[in-house]
NUROVEX-169433 format. One line per field, with one value per residue: residue number from 1; x, y, z of N, C-alpha, C in turn. Coordinates in steps of 0.001 Angstrom, whole numbers, plus 500000, padded with zeros to 6 digits. Example, Ala and Ser with C-alpha at 12.3 -4.5 7.8 and 13.67 -1.06 7.14 Angstrom:
<nodes>
k = 1,2
n.c1 = 513190,512850
n.c2 = 494310,497750
n.c3 = 507800,507080
ca.c1 = 512300,513670
ca.c2 = 495500,498940
ca.c3 = 507800,507140
c.c1 = 513200,512900
c.c2 = 496700,500030
c.c3 = 507800,507870
</nodes>
This chain:
<nodes>
k = 1,2,3,4,5,6,7,8,9,10,11,12,13,14,15,16,17,18,19,20,21,22,23,24,25,26,27,28,29,30,31,32,33,34,35,36,37,38,39,40,41,42,43,44,45,46,47,48,49,50,51,52,53,54,55,56,57,58,59,60,61,62,63,64,65,66,67,68,69,70,71,72,73,74,75,76,77,78,79,80,81,82,83,84,85,86,87,88,89,90,91,92,93,94,95,96,97,98,99,100,101,102,103,104,105,106,107,108,109,110,111,112,113,114,115,116,117,118,119,120,121,122,123,124,125,126,127,128,129,130,131,132,133,134,135,136,137,138,139,140,141,142,143,144,145,146,147,148,149,150,151,152,153,154,155,156,157,158,159,160,161,162,163,164,165,166,167,168,169,170,171,172,173,174,175,176,177,178,179,180,181,182,183,184,185,186,187,188,189,190,191,192,193,194,195,196,197,198,199,200,201,202,203,204,205,206,207,208,209,210,211,212,213,214,215,216,217,218,219,220,221,222,223,224,225,226,227,228,229,230,231,232,233,234,235,236,237,238,239,240,241,242,243,244,245,246,247,248,249,250,251,252,253,254,255,256,257,258,259,260,261,262,263,264,265,266,267,268,269,270,271,272,273,274,275,276,277,278,279,280,281
n.c1 = 875342,872875,871335,873048,872825,870160,870036,871289,869857,867698,868851,869547,867145,866466,867881,867312,864537,862821,860753,860384,858401,856082,855176,851921,848777,848234,850296,852073,855166,856129,857651,860628,861338,860494,859989,859612,858900,859852,857074,856051,858444,859679,858809,860686,861243,859587,860608,859894,859384,862250,863213,864306,864098,861547,861651,860815,858261,859598,858997,856782,858162,857393,858699,859623,859232,856338,856705,855780,853184,853374,852989,850400,851169,852151,850007,849594,850220,850279,851157,851715,850827,849040,847310,845864,845649,843573,841771,841185,840547,838006,836689,836417,834774,832251,831454,830872,833121,834747,834721,835659,837763,837820,841493,843754,846110,847243,846400,845939,842951,842241,843796,842403,840144,840673,841369,839161,837444,838891,838577,835874,835809,837181,839813,843008,843708,845513,845397,847003,846766,846715,847322,845049,843117,842585,841419,839225,837750,837671,835810,833238,832761,832244,833825,835263,834115,835562,835108,834240,836721,838072,836185,836561,838259,841503,842165,844032,844926,843650,845246,845740,843340,843509,843245,844301,846699,848403,848651,847204,845437,842442,842033,839400,838537,835818,836064,838037,837419,838939,840690,843193,845507,846921,849897,851408,851229,852390,851687,850592,849485,846938,843950,841033,837598,834268,831157,827975,824567,822637,820260,821175,823213,826846,828428,829755,832885,834695,835701,836045,837575,835403,834751,835572,835193,835911,834463,832112,828427,825677,823055,820644,820759,821301,823742,827303,830042,832889,836118,835262,835430,834043,832712,831058,827979,826169,827795,830737,833876,834544,835253,833868,832205,830310,831300,833774,833026,831384,832002,831939,829598,827654,826835,827132,825325,825806,828079,831377,832910,835248,837301,839702,840590,842858,844196,842456,842429,845167,845167,843202,844647,846110,845157,843968,841453,840097,841671,842074,839182,838516,836260,835783,835057
n.c2 = 135061,133192,134690,134623,132017,131893,133715,132298,130027,131255,132181,129578,128566,130276,129614,126984,126720,126243,126569,127864,126434,127628,126946,125521,126432,124902,124219,122243,121033,121177,119660,121354,121920,122080,120688,121971,120579,121611,122208,119799,118378,114729,112039,109505,106580,103632,100448,097090,094639,093099,092978,094764,098072,098225,097797,099783,098731,097641,099380,098032,096491,097274,096938,094269,091062,088690,085492,082476,080429,077392,074659,071932,068717,065957,062983,060622,059837,059321,056088,055084,052478,050064,049404,051842,053199,051776,052344,055057,055205,053711,055470,057588,056514,056421,058800,059448,059729,058137,054978,052511,049617,049322,049142,049360,050516,053790,054947,056391,056711,057179,059408,061461,061401,062168,064813,066053,065881,067851,070204,070684,071386,073812,073496,073459,071758,069385,066382,064894,063454,065136,066424,068263,067881,065193,065145,066711,064684,062678,063999,063838,061139,057555,055274,052629,049108,045811,044761,046706,047568,045517,045220,044530,042168,040993,040821,039593,036150,033852,031583,028212,025438,022751,020288,020813,020456,018384,016588,017331,020174,022275,024782,026255,029019,030363,032385,034302,034834,033448,031453,029283,027398,024364,022268,019650,020764,023232,026535,027367,029112,032206,033371,035883,034961,034446,033691,031426,032924,033671,032021,030433,028690,028008,024740,023215,021292,018342,017563,016296,017036,016337,016699,018772,021454,023605,025537,025881,026305,027295,025011,025513,028267,029252,030555,031889,029802,029803,027696,025838,023855,021286,020282,019447,018356,020295,022389,024418,025518,028276,030744,034172,036713,038629,038862,039999,042383,043535,042768,041955,042930,041489,037972,034293,031331,029352,028382,028677,031618,033060,036224,036781,036188,035540,034129,032047,030666,029827,028334,026274,024706,023148,021772,018774,016223,014327,015883,017086,019043,021476,023135,025410,027248
n.c3 = 442072,441857,440115,437737,436936,436128,433999,432179,431829,430307,428285,427151,426391,424334,422617,421820,421338,423775,426221,429557,431842,434258,437586,438408,439550,441577,442763,441987,440827,437384,434374,434041,431291,428122,425103,421752,418790,415385,413014,410786,410706,410157,411414,413231,411767,412292,413541,413148,415540,416436,413920,410828,409514,407206,403753,400955,398618,395123,392142,389650,386699,384074,381538,381467,380258,381211,382158,380299,380361,381394,378890,378992,379907,377864,377885,376307,373037,369310,368250,370940,373290,375162,378468,379237,376904,375909,377644,377405,374571,375246,376815,374928,372952,374424,374428,371822,370000,368977,366997,366786,368086,371705,370917,371976,370709,370016,367276,363956,363636,366659,367242,365538,366738,369241,368495,367299,369749,371451,369870,370053,372307,372763,372957,372211,369165,368993,368849,370418,373656,376300,380055,380431,378354,379032,381760,380957,379600,381408,383162,381856,381443,382397,384631,382536,382192,382118,379773,378200,377802,376428,374195,371342,371570,372427,375098,377941,378576,380875,383344,382062,381944,383930,382876,380253,379872,378851,375744,372719,372552,372463,374230,375791,377567,379306,381166,380895,377962,376077,373831,373753,371850,372496,372837,374280,376919,375964,374819,371975,370760,371088,370890,370945,371900,371503,372780,373200,373502,376652,375958,374177,375195,375173,375580,378153,379275,378501,375368,371597,368666,366056,363319,360805,358772,356192,354598,355644,356000,358072,358329,360169,360749,358515,358172,357425,358566,358527,358341,360342,363086,364520,367812,369603,368918,367121,367654,367486,366931,365149,362406,362692,361082,362134,364987,364409,363434,365532,367750,371404,371806,370523,370360,369797,368475,370371,369416,369423,368573,366760,366072,364575,361526,360111,362181,362945,360350,360329,362603,361791,360109,361509,363535,364276,363398,366238,368213,371474,373282,375611,377388,379560,382667
ca.c1 = 875256,871478,871017,873855,872295,868722,870368,872198,868665,867145,869623,869462,865704,866161,868717,866693,863305,862214,860098,860149,857063,855937,854352,850557,848367,848165,851687,852808,856202,856211,859193,861338,861811,859281,860747,858482,859765,859334,856167,856764,859652,859322,858908,861631,860667,859299,861189,859139,860198,863293,863382,865147,862869,860794,862052,859553,858407,859732,857637,856949,859038,856454,859236,860105,858199,855984,856963,854575,852719,853918,852030,850247,852035,851180,849966,849650,850287,850407,851926,851416,850226,848515,845857,845658,845227,842396,840664,840980,839753,836680,835944,836043,833502,830901,831120,830650,834006,835420,833555,836372,838011,839277,842431,844957,847294,846987,846669,845045,841402,842073,844261,841553,838927,841137,841588,837784,837115,839524,838297,834796,835713,837951,841098,844154,843323,846903,845413,847796,846158,847297,846594,843871,842136,842210,840820,837892,837144,837109,834424,832278,832358,832212,834878,835015,834394,836637,834473,834235,838088,838247,835063,836891,839253,842887,842312,844910,844330,843788,846141,844980,842633,844594,843027,844610,848178,848713,848199,846944,844006,842029,841668,838887,838053,834530,836121,838603,836759,840190,841238,844832,845732,848168,850503,851879,851515,853113,850791,851285,848877,846259,842841,839936,836708,832804,830397,826579,823903,822031,819316,821777,824636,827992,828228,831019,833181,835837,834943,837069,837085,834877,834579,836202,834396,836623,833584,830671,827204,824793,821694,819887,820596,821710,824623,828670,830810,834301,836888,834206,835905,832852,833352,829810,826760,826311,828576,831951,834909,834672,835467,832713,832471,829711,832258,834984,832227,830571,832769,831167,828206,826717,826617,826746,824151,826325,829539,832854,833590,836834,836896,840669,840149,844247,844697,841842,843181,846268,844766,842303,845430,847227,844160,843360,840335,840469,842141,840735,838612,837993,835452,835634,834731
ca.c2 = 133305,132863,135615,134307,130862,132376,134130,131051,129258,132117,132049,128169,128418,131065,128999,125576,126759,125529,127450,127546,126142,127932,126020,125423,127074,123842,124441,121213,121504,120528,119826,122645,122295,121482,120622,122014,120385,122274,121579,119014,117142,113640,111111,108160,105264,102438,099126,096019,094060,091857,093236,095944,098781,097693,098609,100168,097681,098471,099470,096916,096625,097197,096481,092916,090164,087710,083972,081863,079287,075997,073504,070557,067694,065102,061618,059756,060242,058317,055234,054618,051430,049787,049437,053326,053689,051092,053273,056262,054745,053103,057000,058335,055799,056933,060208,059258,060561,057011,054017,051336,049379,049973,048318,049400,051265,055046,055022,057578,056926,057648,060679,062069,061329,063234,066202,066378,066050,068996,071286,070947,072077,075011,073381,073212,070258,068474,065117,064444,063493,065869,066446,069005,066906,063790,065530,067051,063417,062271,064556,063542,059835,056712,054246,051385,047855,045158,044098,047809,047918,044496,044976,043604,041225,041353,040569,038372,034674,033173,030223,027170,024573,021571,019271,021339,020345,017349,016365,018582,020665,023700,025030,027195,029677,031472,033765,035383,034809,033092,030177,028650,026138,023781,020976,019132,022021,024632,027282,027656,030470,032350,034435,035963,034202,034616,032316,031679,033817,032991,031116,029335,028711,027162,023737,023160,019984,017981,016833,016253,017620,015320,016915,019875,021936,024820,026667,025575,027329,026709,024506,025748,029557,029828,031805,031055,029223,029522,027148,025172,022791,020987,019441,018874,018456,021490,023632,024233,026739,029015,032433,034994,037947,039348,039050,040742,043513,044031,042578,041253,043405,040332,036459,033258,030541,028240,028017,029328,032515,033614,037026,037121,035324,034942,033377,030722,029978,028986,027091,025097,024054,022682,020928,017456,015450,013503,016521,017329,020342,021738,024328,025630,028747
ca.c3 = 441608,441307,438555,436475,436400,435675,432916,431483,431383,429593,426855,426474,426003,423430,421348,421462,421218,424716,427094,430973,432527,435643,438439,438373,440594,442318,443588,441779,439900,436316,433963,433818,429879,427135,423799,420607,417363,414434,412233,409261,410915,409955,412805,412865,410923,412851,413291,413822,416578,416172,412636,410349,408386,405781,402126,400182,397319,394081,391129,388779,385463,382736,380231,381491,379864,382241,381952,379508,381272,381034,378241,379765,380087,377044,378510,375260,371481,368363,368648,372321,373350,376476,378924,379568,375775,375876,378388,376369,373683,375681,377126,373597,372535,375354,373961,370309,369154,368324,367041,366553,369331,371767,370392,372753,369995,369574,365683,363353,364419,367814,367097,365206,367747,370270,367983,367235,371138,371802,369153,370257,373891,372455,373564,370955,368359,368792,368545,371394,374882,377442,381315,380485,377448,379840,382725,380617,379180,382706,383744,381163,381284,383330,384393,381740,382846,381629,378632,377586,377567,375569,373089,370150,372023,373033,376556,378299,378793,382238,383217,381291,382987,384344,381648,379027,380065,378054,374332,371695,373150,372034,375571,375780,378860,379280,382048,380141,376639,375112,373118,373930,371093,373179,372741,375541,377860,375600,374367,370564,369929,371877,370121,371614,371307,371756,373294,372997,374682,377773,375380,373596,375662,374668,376456,379099,379402,377681,373894,370749,367205,365372,362009,360201,357436,355637,354219,356215,356155,359157,357855,360968,361053,357300,358308,357051,359434,357761,359373,361373,363878,365481,368882,370438,368134,365984,368255,366487,366955,363716,362226,362561,360546,363126,366110,363700,363174,366407,369099,372249,371561,370019,370811,368998,368945,370743,368990,369740,367307,366570,365187,363719,360436,359783,363123,362734,359459,360791,363692,361190,359247,362582,364281,363519,364017,367376,369092,372445,373255,376893,377509,381148,383554
c.c1 = 873849,871219,871813,873492,870857,869143,870842,870824,867915,867538,869732,868032,865602,866889,867884,865303,862419,861604,860204,858803,857147,855261,852974,850081,848160,849248,852663,853908,855933,857503,859487,861483,860816,859879,859686,859493,859025,858447,856748,857805,859123,859561,859979,860765,860490,860091,860319,860154,860819,863517,864112,864022,862663,861225,860937,859437,858702,858853,857735,857569,858300,857296,859683,858725,857735,856320,855632,854282,853003,852819,851592,850834,851054,851346,850343,849467,850236,851395,852262,850663,849984,847353,845313,844995,843730,841254,840136,840127,838006,835989,835661,834845,832229,830708,830995,831963,835022,834768,834520,837146,837124,840493,843824,846172,846711,847319,845928,843584,841479,842756,843411,840147,839584,841137,840022,837173,837620,839016,836799,834747,836645,839453,842047,843828,844933,846679,846311,846787,846878,846501,845295,842859,841798,841308,839249,837232,836735,835810,833437,831810,832731,833542,834262,835094,835453,836078,834348,835755,838489,836981,835190,837923,840501,843203,843453,844338,844468,844743,845125,844550,843718,844362,843558,846438,848994,848348,847864,845555,843513,841436,840830,838219,837092,835167,836834,838458,838283,840176,842612,844792,847046,848602,851544,852416,852118,851769,851500,850700,847407,845182,841636,838785,835335,832007,828741,825771,823155,821038,819903,823372,825678,828083,829800,831428,834295,835224,836471,836653,836672,834564,835061,835462,834955,835530,832271,829673,826145,823691,820504,819624,820905,822673,825975,829334,832143,835003,836235,835245,834832,833250,831974,828306,826835,827253,830071,832966,835153,834821,834307,832756,831720,830494,833277,834216,831759,831188,831693,829910,827027,827318,826440,825546,824556,827690,830596,833386,834812,836735,838349,840706,841653,844668,844002,842071,844281,846084,844122,843662,846341,846175,843933,841992,840759,841175,841114,840343,838096,837549,835089,835249,836248
c.c2 = 133185,133529,135170,132911,131073,133025,133411,130375,130015,132104,130797,128275,129510,130519,127770,125917,126210,126815,126968,127485,126566,127007,126348,126043,125843,123455,123193,121697,120662,120604,120957,123140,121573,121852,120851,121657,121231,121577,121006,118320,115968,112953,110036,107142,104266,101266,098415,095461,093012,092096,094490,096572,098177,098452,098654,099009,098271,098370,098477,097378,096472,096658,094888,091789,089126,086080,083553,080707,077997,075221,072734,069413,066665,063589,060454,060171,059175,057504,054399,053468,050737,049690,050896,053613,053029,052029,054637,056306,054588,054417,057568,057713,056087,057989,060631,059682,059272,055829,052554,050909,049185,048660,048381,050359,052725,055153,056426,057873,057735,058994,061671,062230,062331,064556,066841,066782,067456,069927,071557,071608,073246,074660,073007,071699,069770,067045,064338,064447,063893,066075,067156,068422,065726,064149,065974,065624,062735,062407,064231,061909,058986,055825,052971,050109,047099,044855,045356,047853,046776,044261,044090,042615,041978,041347,039411,037059,034368,031864,029155,025973,023552,020332,019446,021052,019223,017028,017594,019058,022035,023996,026293,027814,030904,032582,034963,035435,034621,031653,029939,027519,025598,022787,020572,019939,023251,025237,027850,029083,030778,033554,034502,035224,034815,033768,032636,032669,033022,031949,030111,029215,027926,025989,023779,021879,019597,017028,016735,016677,016178,015453,018628,020498,023134,025893,026340,026948,026335,026216,025071,027420,030038,031002,030980,030988,028953,028742,026418,023806,022164,020029,018898,019373,019397,022461,023134,025579,027178,030398,033040,036296,039090,039805,040073,042237,044309,043802,041786,041986,042566,038830,035702,032798,029481,027892,029032,030445,033131,034768,037438,035815,034672,033679,031991,030079,029144,027850,025987,024438,023351,021539,019824,016825,014591,014655,016887,018609,020537,023105,024644,027287,028868
c.c3 = 440874,439922,437494,435776,435749,434102,431735,430964,430389,427925,426407,425797,424525,422074,421061,421281,422530,425428,428469,431383,433955,436376,438190,439453,441675,443418,443438,440682,438691,435633,433433,432162,429156,425789,422625,419262,416417,413582,411050,409454,410898,411329,412277,412460,412021,412466,413764,414737,416061,414752,412158,409831,407362,404637,401379,398820,396219,392941,390247,387279,384406,381563,380510,381268,380911,381652,381415,380369,380587,380164,378860,379408,379085,377739,377188,374066,370746,368345,370091,372452,374880,377169,379178,378036,375467,376775,377733,375435,374050,376011,375821,372940,373269,374866,372502,369505,368436,368143,366840,367874,370307,371396,371488,372104,369659,368190,365275,363551,365809,367880,366271,365924,368754,369765,367817,368589,371556,371134,369456,371661,373778,373357,372104,370495,367811,368349,369652,372856,376088,378723,381081,379646,378429,381108,382221,380286,380386,383254,383107,380976,382369,383390,383705,382587,381848,380235,377619,376992,376327,374338,372103,370541,372472,373917,376925,378710,380356,382046,382515,382630,383010,383268,380338,378684,379462,377040,373547,372052,372584,373574,375776,377158,378714,380071,381408,378652,375860,374937,373208,372856,371576,372768,373719,376635,377491,374673,372917,370021,370938,370925,371363,370766,372100,371991,372865,374002,375498,377170,374779,373870,375034,375615,377046,379090,378622,376478,373210,369484,366394,363902,361761,358759,357193,355262,354618,356425,357043,358399,358987,360827,359595,357138,357974,358612,358855,358916,360483,361928,364945,366525,369647,369576,367138,366453,367773,366866,365349,363622,362172,362123,361449,364323,365650,363733,364596,367915,370159,372750,371093,370771,369549,369485,369587,370427,369527,368805,367741,365433,364275,362755,360043,360989,363161,361625,359830,361675,363002,360535,360408,363175,363488,364126,365362,368564,370274,372572,374752,376743,379129,381348,384228
</nodes>
């Protein structure tokens, strides 16, 4: 029986490529079977804990076109209006690409200025202010102040002084730099105005129009004062070509300057001698 079992083991070893290991000299028994895998046999694929075998990445498809980058979003373009357009124009003035305004309206001059700014910096010359153009301009300029935004007028008027709520009143506010023409508490028209400098300030208080002079010329400064409506000594509300040209970069000699000639011509036709004038902060 023993010989038969030994013969069977020898036959099994010959078939499977295994060898029977004799005991070592220390008398300890070793595993009776040692399996030799043929060289070049691949090892089983390793599976990450809790997952399936990773698939090999697919080769890139060189024939498939890559998606084009989306163009930057346009923020403002020709025809846009509002406070944001004023800020754009004020910043373009800081870098000498725009010389008019700010007007608050995105017109031809603003479009041309934006296009020039873009071309100088290697951006597409669209004339439209997109996010890339705006960020570049922000990095080159400072935050404009209130009178940078309203250098040429157009600012909103503050609520009228309580002394303006009855009768016919030229209600002039130094804080918002505006003139309201009011009748019985109703605002008929509003316009931007400019005042005297620190050396020649516009007087504050309650006055009345005592003289109107359509084509007046100052005898003191020899300067035109069209549509003059005098209310305190030599101080009057009148049209100023200098205000129309330079805005708040200049000042009067104490008069209340109006830059909109059409608006003051209409106002001059409505105001009467004796109408009240209120000048306040």
